[in-house]
N, C-alpha and C positions, 0 to 999 in steps of 0.2 A: 504494500500500500504506500501511497505517496505521503510526503510530509504534510501536505495540505489535508489529506484525509485524517491523519492523526489529529490535527488541529480541529477539523470539523467534528470528529467524534468525541472530542473532549472539550468542546465549547461549553463555557459556563463553569468549568471546574475551578473551585477555590477551596483551599484546604487550610485548616487551622488546628492548632493544638491548644488544649485547655486543661488546666489543673482543676481538680474538684476535691472536695473534702471526702474523707473515707466514708463510705456508705451512702453518698448522695449521687453517685454516677447515674443510676437508673432514673432518678427524678429529673436530673439535668438532661439526660437523653430524651425523655418524654417531652420536656419543655421545648427543646430544640426542634424535635420532629413536629410538634404541634405548631410552633411558630413558622417553620418552613412550609408546612402544609397550608397554612393560612395565606402564604404568599405564592402558592402554586409551585413550589420549588421542591425537588427531590434532594434529600440529604441522607448521608450514611454516617452513622456515629459508631466508632470502633474503639476498643481498648488500644491505647497508643503504644503499648509494649511490643506489638508485632506489626507496626506500620513503620516502614523504613524510608519515609520521605514522600514528598508530593509526586515524584516520579513513580513510586510504587502505586499510588492511588491512580495516577494518570494511566499507567499501563493496564490496570484492572478495569477502569472505566472504558478505555479504548476497546479492549477485548470484549467487554460485556456488550457495548453498543454494536460492535461488529457481529458478535454472535446473534444478537437480536435481529439485526438487519438481514442476516443470512438464514434465519430460522433455526439456528442451532442452540438457542437458549434453553436452559432448564427451568427458568423462572419467568413469569410474565412481568416481574417487577425489575426495573433498572437497578434499584437499590440492592435487591437480593442477588441479582446476576453479578453486579460489581463486587459484592461481598464474597461471592464464590471465587472470583478471580483473585481478589486481594488475598484471600486465605491460601491460595494454591491447592485447594482441596477439590475432590471430584463431586462431593455431595454437599448439598446445602446444610444438612444437619451437622456435618463435620465443620463446615465453614462457620456456622453460627457458634458452635461450641468453642472454636479456636479464637475467633475475633470479637465475639460479643462483649459488651460492657457487663461487668459483674459487680457484685457487692464490694469487692476489694479493689476495684479500678480507681486509680487516683489521677490518671491522665487520659484524656480523650483526644481522638482525632475526629474532627467534624469536617466532612467533605460535602460541599455543595456540588451536586452532580449535574444540575440543569440550570440554565440562565434564569435570572430573576432578581428581585429586589430583596434578597436575604442578606442582612448585614450582621457581621460578627459582633459579639459582645466586646467591651473594652478590654477585658482580661485575656482574651484569646490572642494568640500570636500566630503569624503565618508559619506553616510547616516548611522547613527548608526542602530543597529539591531532593537531596540525598542525606541519609543518616550518616553521621560520623561517629567514630568510637563505638562501634557495635560490638558487644561482647559475644564471644562464641556461644555462650549459654543462651543468649537471645536468639541466635540463628538456629540453634538446636531446637528450641521451643517452637520456632516457626516450621520446623520439619526438615531442616537440612542435616545431612549426615556429617559425621566427623570428617570423613574423607572429603566431602564436598567443601566443608569449611576450610580445610587445610590447603585447598587448591587456590584460594584467592589471596591476593596480596592485601596487607592492611589498608584500610580505607576504601576498599572496593567491594565490601560485603553486599551492598545493595544490588550489585550486578547478579549475584547468585539468586537473590530474591526475585529480581525481574525475570530471570530464566525460569524459575519455578512458576511464576505467574503465566508466562508464555506456554509452559508445558500443560496447563490445564486444558488447552484446546486438544492436545493429544489424548489426554485422559478421557475427555468427553466423547470421543469417537467410538 
């Protein structure tokens, strides 16, 4: 696909990170989703521990929209299809279990998936393009093997994550 197609399929994407107090993540998620729905905007809220930068979310959104365009989607929801790709899992139940906000979540990633007038809260910060200083344990929790982790030079861990996101298309066939 051309670079222009990537831009078209990720139009409207904006990604932020937000800290929340312990135990309040679910209520924050519900408030964000409700506010976005009121503006006609699709948002995806995930536990930030397994999101490796805006490029990770962009790759997931691109592949989700492309799969929907081509009729290969497993969900009728852009949000859920994006979550599937972001998780690098084959099944939505596994994707939800892996990436969902839980009771112990203290950092959220909020991704605006569609264009619209959804504004971030003051305490939110833009998520950088790529994660830096990624611990091997974090990559292992994402599902990368020790051998895979050892193949990448320091500072390039997001590349492995992006490869796993791309591999979802192979798993879905």
